[in-house]
N, C-alpha and C positions, 0 to 999 in steps of 0.2 A: 763861432770864432772868438767872440768877446769873452765867453766863459773860459776858454783855454788860456787866453791872455791873462785873465784875472787869476787863474790858478797858478800860472808861472810866476806872477808878481807876488802872490801870497807865499808860494814856496820859497822864493828868494828872500822875502822878508823874514820868514820863520828861520831860515838858514842863517841869515845875518844876525838875528836876535840870539839864536842858539850859540853861535860862535862868540858873540859879544859876552854872553854870560859865562861861557867857558873861560875866556880870556880874563874876565873879571875875577872869577874864582881862583884861577891859577896865579894871578898877580896879587891877591890879597894875602896879608900876613896872618899868622896863627893868632887866634883870639883867646883870651882868658876870661870870657864873660862869666863863666860859672866857676869861679875860683874863690878861695877864702882869703885872698890877700897875702898868702904866705903863712908859714907856721910860726906860732908864737913861742918865744923863749920863756915867758912868764905867764902862768895861768891867770894871774890877777890883773894883767894888762894885755889882753889878747889883741892881735892884729884884726882889723875890721875888714870884712869882705862880703861877698854876695850871700853866703850862708847866714851871716850875722844879720844882714838886712832882712832876709826872709824870716828868720827866727824872731826878730823884734816886731815885725808886722804881724806875725802869728799871735803875739801877745795881745794884740788888739781884739782878738776874738774871745779871749778869756774874761770871765767875770772878775771884778776887782779883787774879791776875796781869794780867788784861786791864783791870780798872778802875783799876789803880794810876795810870796816866798821867792819866786823867780826874780822879781825886781830887786829884792834884797840881796840876791846872789847873782846879779846880772853878769858880772865878769866871768864867773865860772860857767854860766849858761851859754855865753857867747864862745868861750873857749871850747865847750863841748861840741860846737858845730864843726870844728876842724878835726876832731878826734877820729872820725871815720877815714880821713885821708892821711893823717899824720902817723907814720910808723916809728917816729923817734920819741914820741911822748910815751910815758909809762903805761897809760891806758889807751894809747892809740892803736888803730887797726891797720892802717897803711893801705887801704883799698883805693889805689889811684888808677885803676883800669880805665880805659877809654869810655866804657859804658857801664854805669852802675844801675842796677835794678833794685827797687825797693818793694818789698812785699808787705802789704798792709793787711793785717788780720783784724777782723771785727770780733771783739770778745764781749760776750754778754755775761754779766755777773749774776 
């Protein structure tokens, strides 16, 4: 008898939690967590966003002699992070689909 009662309570709890999360998801607004902060009108002064933050932290993994060129051209490096999404830039691609897949190939020289 106690086991059946525990199961009913557990089922009710799971149902309440499930409904709570559904209501939470439906009431939340759209998020732009993975955006680049908009498109830049000037390549020498790019808008800063998530892609730029990731690109700058990727520089931490490079040896100083290899990242020197990028640091000297940092504005263009950061501008380049928005080109896959920007279809209005001369070199832009305009891939703003909901899901983007990246294929990484290992090349041995």
